[in-house]
Steps between C-alpha positions, in 0.01 A plus 500: 500500500519807276199563274497782251236766585354460150440124563357566845257760372403274215406220751309709740380802298218569262427209265628233731271225624419496872625140527837616382498797735411282801780249415743780444439656840489174694750286321754749350487788741422265784231713669236335726165401352347755742700787353262756350666469154457119497148521637398750238629278220341188636161673543488553125581139398185362339345840471718632208771352291582142396308310771196722454497432122512125561225506764278711272482195268391256773166327461256524798571141612869578530641352180665644189467386142358603165157647458233239551741268685426338830711407794517143373865521409721708730819413309420554130527698282865564586586774612163668537306271728461523878811316606735736322323811621516367855883475484541850365258655758695328783822641357351851490414492866122429506366334819175359632419846635351560156163335437603414146795293632270330739278394211794374307630305796164340581474386141848353492477338842166342414603378161856385579449342835203274421529130583598292197640803315735665742761722332622628834663194645308218340515278189474789258788696656810600310775735614423769246137541581509410871809707572358808329163457663655449847723809453207711388265384783778574759540847358125556496482418867374142502798340688264333754265354252512116504538484119809730516654303780433175305667649191806599703517148647479356148785718379722382783396138451570494125844664516752281308794334667736754346304792656320618190153459352365399162167543329524161331601154605866510586733376773689833488396867522540773242571872533172552316319361801550816709140537612540274804783685655329832414187394691700397805679834491163669568477343841640725777807348660333464839212301345720239328504153654827313520388296203423811289831658596690194394317495170597866449865430577509206265324692228734799542802270470354352180508843340822622653691184399398569137575868531136563408580422133687174447288207389577269215791526254362789304427847629124575475461854361153582644641482850721794414213733403268693724129424466178625664258364568697192583209263536698171528809613309839521665774760448795614703311795647240254635774293661674803651173634639422171675849428640547856632159509657595180682812669643771358272613831358852462641564158348791537255336252264260773392789685345447390133124573511579844658737584226235410251248732672740789523591453133127523407490849648465761224720807493215710631483280815185307410422143399277378217277201456667297225202296377141419585562125531781267403465240228187652345462589133235736348204304374181639358487807723584303809769252576539122490697289744520123452201518273292666772381859416576767757452873509741754637405704806741789569537796738785662315646453145819301456817675393420828677593622850274308745406637839405149616833344398695797642335485840550123504870534422555782750324297771735208436804727517384656829448154653854409387643798673302433817614136511860591452481771770349249742770252417772755552351605836502143622857434388 
């Protein structure tokens, strides 16, 4: 894959975040995590840059919120509270090696795995919250924790008959319910039981059969925009990321989504974030969605070249190339 020197330097040079640099080296260039360049970038995650800025706002007990708030609500206000910061920190590459992540994980695991109020595989579970939490905990390094395993089991158990998932009562899945498949994608292939692997295959087929974009009679515009943080929002880049990570990069049914991704590339070889969140309108300094006030949290401004969106897109395109090369070698 050819990358313009100006784009490469922009991603790994001065001004770039260490999370972007680490992902560029390991996912775009394909170097080992032990490579000195990758190790140098990873060592800075949480010390400088985006992750460090988020962690600097953490309260001593491990939560985030407004001044004077407590850890009583880990979900609100959207998108400033603990749940949302957890998702972003896991995306940025933080792990339990950092004491601040251990504090966060202890708080979440204690609060969300209590009897009678279990959001990780119990009566309070829903695919958006449970899928995001399971994915984050796996990335943080809590794969062996009973609550994480319980959440994974719940995700598999609640998969719809058509292979998808849904946050609300429904007999069928929806492309918006991507968090279940994304969580399962974090499990190494050699650690997936037969049951988990079958759930992954059914989930992948759910997305591929719909070309990652076909649901309902009317095209849904927000799916054709790039967002970050994604929180629980779906777009085609989210779908491409999950399917290519699961090894489906050579499937011809990805072609329409890939055309969309390549068309989003700017003349200078970069991608932009199109919007903070879909379906949100400005409201009194924040935003309102379904009459519930939310506040935007962003790493980069929409409408301008985005290092995060660019490294995401290039990672997808590299995995596509690798899958096609493997397929050709086996033919």
